[in-house]
One Martini backbone bead per residue (centre of mass of N, CA, C, O) as a GRO file, in nm:
protein
  361
    1UNK     BB    1  -0.558   2.817   4.292
    2UNK     BB    2  -0.640   2.486   4.373
    3UNK     BB    3  -0.596   2.236   4.635
    4UNK     BB    4  -0.600   1.877   4.665
    5UNK     BB    5  -0.657   1.566   4.860
    6UNK     BB    6  -0.645   1.250   4.831
    7UNK     BB    7  -0.643   0.933   4.985
    8UNK     BB    8  -0.356   0.865   4.837
    9UNK     BB    9  -0.185   1.154   4.856
   10UNK     BB   10  -0.295   1.340   4.624
   11UNK     BB   11  -0.230   1.620   4.427
   12UNK     BB   12  -0.468   1.849   4.299
   13UNK     BB   13  -0.542   2.071   4.031
   14UNK     BB   14  -0.742   2.388   3.951
   15UNK     BB   15  -0.659   2.553   3.703
   16UNK     BB   16  -0.718   2.774   3.451
   17UNK     BB   17  -0.508   2.589   3.269
   18UNK     BB   18  -0.592   2.290   3.242
   19UNK     BB   19  -0.569   2.235   2.940
   20UNK     BB   20  -0.265   2.290   2.906
   21UNK     BB   21  -0.175   2.071   3.106
   22UNK     BB   22  -0.290   1.836   2.946
   23UNK     BB   23  -0.134   1.870   2.695
   24UNK     BB   24   0.141   1.835   2.816
   25UNK     BB   25   0.104   1.552   2.918
   26UNK     BB   26   0.029   1.430   2.640
   27UNK     BB   27   0.302   1.499   2.514
   28UNK     BB   28   0.483   1.328   2.711
   29UNK     BB   29   0.342   1.055   2.651
   30UNK     BB   30   0.401   1.065   2.337
   31UNK     BB   31   0.706   1.079   2.362
   32UNK     BB   32   0.749   0.808   2.499
   33UNK     BB   33   0.629   0.625   2.272
   34UNK     BB   34   0.820   0.715   2.052
   35UNK     BB   35   1.083   0.632   2.207
   36UNK     BB   36   1.010   0.333   2.235
   37UNK     BB   37   0.980   0.263   1.934
   38UNK     BB   38   1.279   0.350   1.851
   39UNK     BB   39   1.424   0.159   2.055
   40UNK     BB   40   1.275  -0.109   1.974
   41UNK     BB   41   1.433  -0.133   1.689
   42UNK     BB   42   1.696  -0.247   1.871
   43UNK     BB   43   1.569  -0.312   2.141
   44UNK     BB   44   1.502  -0.602   2.349
   45UNK     BB   45   1.338  -0.516   2.573
   46UNK     BB   46   1.404  -0.341   2.872
   47UNK     BB   47   1.180  -0.131   2.948
   48UNK     BB   48   1.251  -0.051   3.244
   49UNK     BB   49   1.519   0.084   3.159
   50UNK     BB   50   1.415   0.289   2.954
   51UNK     BB   51   1.233   0.439   3.150
   52UNK     BB   52   1.448   0.530   3.353
   53UNK     BB   53   1.616   0.685   3.156
   54UNK     BB   54   1.389   0.888   3.098
   55UNK     BB   55   1.356   0.981   3.383
   56UNK     BB   56   1.641   1.104   3.421
   57UNK     BB   57   1.623   1.298   3.184
   58UNK     BB   58   1.374   1.465   3.291
   59UNK     BB   59   1.523   1.520   3.595
   60UNK     BB   60   1.825   1.584   3.560
   61UNK     BB   61   1.990   1.329   3.574
   62UNK     BB   62   2.165   1.026   3.658
   63UNK     BB   63   2.303   0.701   3.524
   64UNK     BB   64   2.352   0.358   3.650
   65UNK     BB   65   2.468   0.068   3.467
   66UNK     BB   66   2.413  -0.271   3.597
   67UNK     BB   67   2.605  -0.534   3.429
   68UNK     BB   68   2.677  -0.772   3.239
   69UNK     BB   69   2.809  -0.874   2.976
   70UNK     BB   70   2.595  -0.840   2.679
   71UNK     BB   71   2.311  -0.655   2.752
   72UNK     BB   72   2.325  -0.355   2.613
   73UNK     BB   73   2.412  -0.087   2.759
   74UNK     BB   74   2.555   0.073   2.530
   75UNK     BB   75   2.331   0.046   2.322
   76UNK     BB   76   2.106   0.184   2.473
   77UNK     BB   77   2.234   0.465   2.511
   78UNK     BB   78   2.276   0.516   2.208
   79UNK     BB   79   1.993   0.488   2.113
   80UNK     BB   80   1.864   0.708   2.291
   81UNK     BB   81   2.048   0.936   2.150
   82UNK     BB   82   1.917   0.882   1.865
   83UNK     BB   83   1.624   1.003   1.961
   84UNK     BB   84   1.808   1.256   2.005
   85UNK     BB   85   1.893   1.600   1.947
   86UNK     BB   86   2.202   1.544   2.049
   87UNK     BB   87   2.493   1.562   2.188
   88UNK     BB   88   2.742   1.292   2.150
   89UNK     BB   89   2.951   1.102   2.394
   90UNK     BB   90   3.224   0.871   2.420
   91UNK     BB   91   3.380   0.696   2.715
   92UNK     BB   92   3.660   0.485   2.759
   93UNK     BB   93   3.739   0.346   3.044
   94UNK     BB   94   4.072   0.355   3.170
   95UNK     BB   95   4.375   0.327   3.353
   96UNK     BB   96   4.514   0.572   3.159
   97UNK     BB   97   4.316   0.789   3.233
   98UNK     BB   98   4.264   1.133   3.229
   99UNK     BB   99   4.104   1.405   3.321
  100UNK     BB  100   4.184   1.579   3.058
  101UNK     BB  101   4.038   1.365   2.863
  102UNK     BB  102   3.754   1.488   2.967
  103UNK     BB  103   3.764   1.807   3.005
  104UNK     BB  104   4.034   1.921   2.919
  105UNK     BB  105   4.285   2.156   2.779
  106UNK     BB  106   4.568   2.355   2.772
  107UNK     BB  107   4.716   2.513   2.493
  108UNK     BB  108   4.982   2.592   2.290
  109UNK     BB  109   4.948   2.886   2.064
  110UNK     BB  110   5.028   3.014   1.763
  111UNK     BB  111   5.028   3.307   1.639
  112UNK     BB  112   4.953   3.500   1.394
  113UNK     BB  113   5.244   3.651   1.260
  114UNK     BB  114   5.445   3.605   1.508
  115UNK     BB  115   5.289   3.695   1.803
  116UNK     BB  116   5.340   3.441   1.955
  117UNK     BB  117   5.170   3.302   2.239
  118UNK     BB  118   4.890   3.101   2.352
  119UNK     BB  119   4.623   3.003   2.528
  120UNK     BB  120   4.411   2.705   2.459
  121UNK     BB  121   4.115   2.568   2.482
  122UNK     BB  122   4.025   2.218   2.490
  123UNK     BB  123   3.770   2.037   2.475
  124UNK     BB  124   3.616   1.779   2.601
  125UNK     BB  125   3.366   1.525   2.616
  126UNK     BB  126   3.197   1.685   2.834
  127UNK     BB  127   3.111   1.866   2.598
  128UNK     BB  128   2.779   1.788   2.617
  129UNK     BB  129   2.458   1.620   2.650
  130UNK     BB  130   2.561   1.311   2.601
  131UNK     BB  131   2.723   1.092   2.840
  132UNK     BB  132   2.920   0.795   2.790
  133UNK     BB  133   3.038   0.597   3.066
  134UNK     BB  134   3.247   0.345   2.997
  135UNK     BB  135   3.346   0.164   3.248
  136UNK     BB  136   3.401   0.353   3.514
  137UNK     BB  137   3.570   0.142   3.705
  138UNK     BB  138   3.853   0.138   3.520
  139UNK     BB  139   3.926   0.406   3.669
  140UNK     BB  140   4.062   0.607   3.859
  141UNK     BB  141   3.948   0.826   4.097
  142UNK     BB  142   4.080   1.096   3.962
  143UNK     BB  143   3.908   1.057   3.708
  144UNK     BB  144   3.618   1.015   3.812
  145UNK     BB  145   3.621   1.310   3.950
  146UNK     BB  146   3.576   1.468   3.691
  147UNK     BB  147   3.250   1.441   3.710
  148UNK     BB  148   3.136   1.583   3.953
  149UNK     BB  149   3.085   1.878   3.883
  150UNK     BB  150   2.920   1.827   3.632
  151UNK     BB  151   2.684   1.661   3.770
  152UNK     BB  152   2.613   1.893   3.988
  153UNK     BB  153   2.683   2.199   3.835
  154UNK     BB  154   2.743   2.211   3.527
  155UNK     BB  155   3.072   2.221   3.551
  156UNK     BB  156   3.422   2.325   3.450
  157UNK     BB  157   3.741   2.305   3.586
  158UNK     BB  158   4.026   2.479   3.438
  159UNK     BB  159   4.233   2.586   3.632
  160UNK     BB  160   4.101   2.930   3.649
  161UNK     BB  161   3.856   2.808   3.486
  162UNK     BB  162   3.488   2.821   3.433
  163UNK     BB  163   3.270   2.603   3.267
  164UNK     BB  164   2.964   2.587   3.103
  165UNK     BB  165   2.720   2.368   3.047
  166UNK     BB  166   2.503   2.272   2.812
  167UNK     BB  167   2.181   2.240   2.796
  168UNK     BB  168   2.150   1.931   2.834
  169UNK     BB  169   2.278   1.708   3.094
  170UNK     BB  170   2.383   1.354   3.048
  171UNK     BB  171   2.467   1.070   3.251
  172UNK     BB  172   2.591   0.740   3.137
  173UNK     BB  173   2.688   0.463   3.329
  174UNK     BB  174   2.894   0.181   3.322
  175UNK     BB  175   2.892  -0.154   3.483
  176UNK     BB  176   3.085  -0.436   3.598
  177UNK     BB  177   3.036  -0.698   3.851
  178UNK     BB  178   3.249  -0.919   3.793
  179UNK     BB  179   3.514  -0.764   3.737
  180UNK     BB  180   3.776  -0.675   3.981
  181UNK     BB  181   4.016  -0.673   3.820
  182UNK     BB  182   4.129  -0.347   3.745
  183UNK     BB  183   3.944  -0.202   3.950
  184UNK     BB  184   3.743   0.104   4.079
  185UNK     BB  185   3.573   0.201   4.306
  186UNK     BB  186   3.324   0.422   4.352
  187UNK     BB  187   3.283   0.694   4.503
  188UNK     BB  188   3.036   0.775   4.721
  189UNK     BB  189   3.002   1.074   4.607
  190UNK     BB  190   2.944   0.972   4.311
  191UNK     BB  191   2.717   0.783   4.347
  192UNK     BB  192   2.511   0.995   4.483
  193UNK     BB  193   2.480   1.149   4.188
  194UNK     BB  194   2.306   0.916   4.113
  195UNK     BB  195   1.988   0.866   4.079
  196UNK     BB  196   2.034   0.581   3.931
  197UNK     BB  197   2.032   0.215   3.980
  198UNK     BB  198   2.057  -0.013   3.718
  199UNK     BB  199   1.950  -0.340   3.666
  200UNK     BB  200   2.054  -0.551   3.422
  201UNK     BB  201   1.898  -0.816   3.267
  202UNK     BB  202   1.829  -1.096   3.155
  203UNK     BB  203   1.678  -1.238   2.911
  204UNK     BB  204   1.449  -1.397   2.765
  205UNK     BB  205   1.406  -1.631   2.551
  206UNK     BB  206   1.237  -1.482   2.350
  207UNK     BB  207   1.428  -1.234   2.343
  208UNK     BB  208   1.689  -1.393   2.254
  209UNK     BB  209   1.563  -1.485   1.983
  210UNK     BB  210   1.525  -1.193   1.872
  211UNK     BB  211   1.815  -1.106   1.890
  212UNK     BB  212   1.935  -1.319   1.703
  213UNK     BB  213   1.767  -1.258   1.456
  214UNK     BB  214   1.835  -0.942   1.439
  215UNK     BB  215   2.182  -0.998   1.443
  216UNK     BB  216   2.210  -1.241   1.187
  217UNK     BB  217   2.155  -1.065   0.949
  218UNK     BB  218   2.089  -0.796   0.704
  219UNK     BB  219   1.934  -0.622   0.872
  220UNK     BB  220   1.898  -0.259   0.943
  221UNK     BB  221   1.830  -0.043   1.221
  222UNK     BB  222   1.741   0.303   1.265
  223UNK     BB  223   1.693   0.544   1.457
  224UNK     BB  224   1.495   0.836   1.526
  225UNK     BB  225   1.449   1.157   1.586
  226UNK     BB  226   1.204   1.307   1.835
  227UNK     BB  227   1.393   1.511   2.000
  228UNK     BB  228   1.489   1.815   2.116
  229UNK     BB  229   1.639   2.019   2.326
  230UNK     BB  230   1.399   2.208   2.355
  231UNK     BB  231   1.187   1.986   2.424
  232UNK     BB  232   1.335   1.875   2.677
  233UNK     BB  233   1.339   2.130   2.846
  234UNK     BB  234   1.032   2.159   2.853
  235UNK     BB  235   0.975   1.891   2.998
  236UNK     BB  236   1.148   1.938   3.247
  237UNK     BB  237   0.954   2.175   3.348
  238UNK     BB  238   0.698   2.019   3.378
  239UNK     BB  239   0.790   1.813   3.589
  240UNK     BB  240   0.866   2.039   3.806
  241UNK     BB  241   0.544   2.128   3.823
  242UNK     BB  242   0.452   1.893   3.978
  243UNK     BB  243   0.248   1.808   4.225
  244UNK     BB  244   0.298   1.753   4.592
  245UNK     BB  245   0.218   1.621   4.873
  246UNK     BB  246   0.296   1.596   5.201
  247UNK     BB  247   0.249   1.302   5.242
  248UNK     BB  248   0.449   1.208   5.017
  249UNK     BB  249   0.701   1.357   5.134
  250UNK     BB  250   0.693   1.201   5.405
  251UNK     BB  251   0.726   0.911   5.286
  252UNK     BB  252   1.008   0.963   5.157
  253UNK     BB  253   1.150   1.059   5.417
  254UNK     BB  254   1.097   0.795   5.581
  255UNK     BB  255   1.250   0.601   5.398
  256UNK     BB  256   1.527   0.745   5.424
  257UNK     BB  257   1.554   0.743   5.735
  258UNK     BB  258   1.528   0.415   5.763
  259UNK     BB  259   1.827   0.366   5.643
  260UNK     BB  260   1.930   0.478   5.931
  261UNK     BB  261   2.119   0.390   6.165
  262UNK     BB  262   2.228   0.359   6.491
  263UNK     BB  263   2.553   0.529   6.513
  264UNK     BB  264   2.621   0.743   6.689
  265UNK     BB  265   2.939   0.876   6.666
  266UNK     BB  266   2.900   0.836   6.331
  267UNK     BB  267   2.611   1.038   6.305
  268UNK     BB  268   2.413   1.067   6.514
  269UNK     BB  269   2.237   1.299   6.683
  270UNK     BB  270   1.945   1.259   6.788
  271UNK     BB  271   1.763   1.031   6.953
  272UNK     BB  272   1.498   1.062   6.758
  273UNK     BB  273   1.614   1.029   6.451
  274UNK     BB  274   1.611   0.683   6.463
  275UNK     BB  275   1.332   0.539   6.510
  276UNK     BB  276   1.256   0.414   6.251
  277UNK     BB  277   1.502   0.208   6.220
  278UNK     BB  278   1.479   0.057   6.499
  279UNK     BB  279   1.225  -0.133   6.367
  280UNK     BB  280   1.441  -0.226   6.151
  281UNK     BB  281   1.633  -0.502   6.140
  282UNK     BB  282   1.803  -0.486   5.874
  283UNK     BB  283   1.927  -0.220   5.929
  284UNK     BB  284   2.056  -0.280   6.203
  285UNK     BB  285   2.223  -0.519   6.100
  286UNK     BB  286   2.346  -0.429   5.778
  287UNK     BB  287   2.383  -0.121   5.820
  288UNK     BB  288   2.597   0.159   5.823
  289UNK     BB  289   2.485   0.345   5.583
  290UNK     BB  290   2.272   0.566   5.458
  291UNK     BB  291   2.081   0.787   5.304
  292UNK     BB  292   2.065   1.087   5.164
  293UNK     BB  293   1.886   1.358   5.072
  294UNK     BB  294   1.904   1.302   4.767
  295UNK     BB  295   1.698   1.068   4.772
  296UNK     BB  296   1.444   1.233   4.830
  297UNK     BB  297   1.464   1.405   4.585
  298UNK     BB  298   1.452   1.169   4.376
  299UNK     BB  299   1.176   1.049   4.447
  300UNK     BB  300   1.009   1.279   4.390
  301UNK     BB  301   1.093   1.368   4.103
  302UNK     BB  302   1.049   1.082   3.981
  303UNK     BB  303   0.748   1.079   4.061
  304UNK     BB  304   0.674   1.306   3.863
  305UNK     BB  305   0.749   1.170   3.609
  306UNK     BB  306   0.580   0.900   3.632
  307UNK     BB  307   0.307   1.036   3.652
  308UNK     BB  308   0.303   1.199   3.378
  309UNK     BB  309   0.360   0.930   3.198
  310UNK     BB  310   0.062   0.828   3.304
  311UNK     BB  311  -0.142   1.094   3.307
  312UNK     BB  312  -0.054   1.247   3.580
  313UNK     BB  313  -0.072   1.568   3.792
  314UNK     BB  314   0.030   1.365   4.023
  315UNK     BB  315   0.151   1.228   4.340
  316UNK     BB  316   0.200   0.907   4.482
  317UNK     BB  317   0.288   0.641   4.662
  318UNK     BB  318   0.351   0.441   4.423
  319UNK     BB  319   0.578   0.609   4.297
  320UNK     BB  320   0.777   0.590   4.530
  321UNK     BB  321   0.784   0.271   4.556
  322UNK     BB  322   0.880   0.214   4.251
  323UNK     BB  323   1.165   0.390   4.309
  324UNK     BB  324   1.338   0.286   4.550
  325UNK     BB  325   1.560   0.092   4.422
  326UNK     BB  326   1.707   0.280   4.224
  327UNK     BB  327   1.762   0.510   4.443
  328UNK     BB  328   1.877   0.329   4.711
  329UNK     BB  329   2.089   0.099   4.641
  330UNK     BB  330   2.361   0.288   4.616
  331UNK     BB  331   2.315   0.436   4.926
  332UNK     BB  332   2.388   0.159   5.069
  333UNK     BB  333   2.587   0.057   5.341
  334UNK     BB  334   2.718  -0.244   5.400
  335UNK     BB  335   2.812  -0.480   5.603
  336UNK     BB  336   2.958  -0.777   5.677
  337UNK     BB  337   2.694  -0.932   5.753
  338UNK     BB  338   2.558  -0.894   5.478
  339UNK     BB  339   2.769  -1.049   5.305
  340UNK     BB  340   2.760  -1.313   5.482
  341UNK     BB  341   2.427  -1.335   5.428
  342UNK     BB  342   2.358  -1.252   5.127
  343UNK     BB  343   2.286  -0.930   5.144
  344UNK     BB  344   2.117  -0.684   4.982
  345UNK     BB  345   1.978  -0.377   4.922
  346UNK     BB  346   1.707  -0.492   4.820
  347UNK     BB  347   1.626  -0.639   5.076
  348UNK     BB  348   1.611  -0.385   5.252
  349UNK     BB  349   1.401  -0.238   5.084
  350UNK     BB  350   1.175  -0.444   5.112
  351UNK     BB  351   1.159  -0.387   5.416
  352UNK     BB  352   1.084  -0.094   5.408
  353UNK     BB  353   0.819  -0.122   5.246
  354UNK     BB  354   0.680  -0.293   5.472
  355UNK     BB  355   0.729  -0.090   5.730
  356UNK     BB  356   0.668   0.172   5.578
  357UNK     BB  357   0.398   0.379   5.609
  358UNK     BB  358   0.117   0.499   5.479
  359UNK     BB  359   0.018   0.853   5.541
  360UNK     BB  360  -0.279   1.038   5.623
  361UNK     BB  361  -0.397   1.339   5.744
   0.00000   0.00000   0.00000
């Protein structure tokens, strides 16, 4: 197998089974079109959001949907799950929700024949393939943290026993940015475990008219499943095998490193580590803490999925840049000056994309 790098920093392979790889790429692209068509029966517009949800699913990541009430966040997740032959569970997060309500708990069960009692584990809703965590910021951090181990290690520990979750395991959490009373901000450690933070926008006037027409009549449309769990696991393996050049990896690494200001005793290690961010004024002025190495992993992995969905078996710089906002926006901690100047993380990422240059060796 030989590998070459084109002027855009893309690696292309010439394997002996090139025909098989092309068939796999075509299969994945066709699967996306079928999923889009089925989701489109229910969801009007929001194509970018649907595509990012699919990318997260193919990358074995998790997604946080951020938007005001009424934009169809819950419906979008439920509709996507309907197009997949997967076990689906929805948890409505409330202030009185306990960790055991999510993970499950041991109960005392009387044995048949009067032979005494025994402990029996009753699994919670987390034991599924597709978990919708609705309004995740409405429950205290103790309960939010019940998702941490499952999202990272795909395991759940209850008492002295650790249970493995069946693959695939995908978490979609929704969050309402308007109401702050009675909500609990997600811990940074948990936010970092979401691959994407997707902002769900208002529909256009034409889309809103289509929504009104489609939801105020007598017709009702249900999407059909187009992929099984085995199909999805196979597609996830295909995505992992997409090659990426060192130039593209270095571009992703420079983008992530550039999010980190020179913070001295608070985290900067060697003097030369923060040279990239020193040249970016918005980072130096508005960012307290930058993205973790998980951001670089997410950029490259999501770039692989984006490339193959567009019919390319390689990743280029454009794939990384296109995914910078959903991957980085929730991983930047802004300081008081950013809030005072009405600057958000997307503004900082725009500056990063302007300042961090694509370089080909």
